[in-house]
N, C-alpha and C positions, 0 to 999 in steps of 0.2 A: 687354309680354311678347311674345315671338316664338318661332316654331318653324320651322326650315328643314329640310326633308325631301327627301331624294333617294330616289326609287323606281326600282328597276331590275330587269331580268329579260330574258327572251327573248320574242320575238314570240309572241303567243297565250297567254301565261301569265296575263293579266289585270291587268297593272301599271296600265294606264290606267283600269281599272274601280276599282282601289283609289284612285287619284287623284280620280276622279269622286265616289266616296263621301265621301272626306275633304273635298273641295271643297263638296259639298252640305251636309255637317254644318257647315262653317265659315260658309257663306252663311246657313244657318238660325240660327246662333248670333250673327250680326252681326260676324263676325271678318273682317278684311281678308285678301285672298287674291290671290296672283299665281302663275301656273303657266307653265312652259315645258316642252315635250315634244320629245324626239328619238326618232324612230321607227326609225331605222336601216333594216335590211332585214327588217322584221318578218314579211313574207310568207315569208321563207326561214329563219326561226328566228334572225334577227339580234338584236342587243341593242336593247332599248327602255328609255328612261330618261326620267324626268320630274323637274323641280325644282318643288317645291311649297313656297311660303313663306306662312306664316300669321302674323298679327300683330295686336295691339290698336292699333298705330300705323300710320301710312302706310308703305307699302312702295314703294320707288322702283325696284327692279330685280326682274325675274323670275328672274334667275340667281343661284345660290348660289356665292360665292367659295370657293376652296380653303381648307380648314381651318375652315370656318364651319358645316357641316351638323350639326344636332343629332341627326338620325336618318338612317340608311340602311336602307330597307326593301327587301329583295331576295327575289325568288322563286327565286333560283339563287345558290349560294354563290360561284362564281367571279365573277359579276357584282357581288356585294357587295364583294369584294376590289378590283375595278377602281375603285371609287369611294371607297375608304378615304382617299386623299389629300384628299378634300373634307371628311372628318369632323373635327369639333372635338375638342380633347383630352378633353372630357367627353362626347363623343357616343356614341351607341348604334348597333350593327349588329344588326338583327333580320332573320334569313334562314332559308330552308329549308336543311336539311342535305343535301338530296337534289340531286345535280347533274343538269343536263340536258346531256348530252354531245352537243354540236352541231357540234364541230370535231374534226378528226383528231388534233390535238396537245393535246387537253384535258389539263390538269395532273392529277397524282395526287390523288384525292379526299381521302385522309388528310392530305396536305400542306395542302390548301385549308382543311379543317376545323381543323387545328392552328393555322394562321395566324389564323383567325377567333377561336378560343378564346384565343389569345394577346392579343387586344385587351382593354382593361380593362372594356368594357361590351358584352356581346353576349347574344343569345338565339338558340338554334338548336333547331329541331324538324323532324322529317320530315313536313312539311305534306302532301305528296302521299299518303303512306301513311295518315296520320290522316284525311284527307278521304275516301280510298277506304274505310277501315274504317267511317266514318260514313255510307257510301253517298251521298256528295256529292262525287265526284271533281272536278266542275267548279267547286266552291266553295273550292278550296285557297287562292285569293287572299284570300278573306274570313277564312279561318282565320288566315292570316298577319296580316291587319289586326287580328284579335282579340288576337294576340300582342303587338302594339305599342300597342294602344288607350290603355293607362294612361300611356304615355310622351308622347303627343301633347299632353296637358294643356289646350290651348286649346279643344278640343272633348271632351266627355265620352264614355265608352263608350255612354251612352244616346243622345247626339246621333248617334253613328255607327250605332247600331242603327236609329234613325229614318231616317237617310239611306239605309241599305241598303234599307229598305222603299220609300222614294221612288224610288230609282234603278232597282230591279228590278221595280217594280210592274207595268209594262207587259208583263212576261214571265209574269205569273200568280202566284197565291198559293203554288204548290208551289216555284217558283224563289225567291221571297222567303223562304219559310220555310227552305229548304235553306241559303241564304246567311246567314240570321240564326243558324241552329244552328251552322254552321261558325265564324262569328265567336265565338260563346259557347264553342265547343270550343277555339279559339285562346286565349281568356282563361284557361280552365281549364288548358291545357297549360303555361302559364308558372308555374303554382302547384306544379308537380312538385318 
């Protein structure tokens, strides 16, 4: 069994933290893992992308070919659309519905959302708004991870919760708990 995941967003949104948590969960579960990151101009709000490949078998490449991604996890809807050519025909796009307008010619938000909703498998939530309402605005990325947890399959939501604790432990119990609660809120959000 395998899961090829593309994570994408804008610098500073926590995409690489999501990759770290999934990687930690995979390592703890004994799952093979390969990862490749593209950081772009993250200091200036440029795009950040990571290929994350999980498998019960040997993985020979860390890059996901076009048309092969099982999941696109995006902190930003336009970035989700940028990677749709990599999505498999049965793949999922899980993204925030809130744009981060970081370029002067940013496309119309309604058009972007309509394009995502036209995909056969998608999940959209206003993760920034939900994280702010939960008084955990810095944990929006873990809310997004909660939205996609059941689709990853090779690692369970419990594996991911444990990995959140391990990854954020050095930042203190309050940060760990905020990220765990955001993850659980993301799981609940898809039940709507």
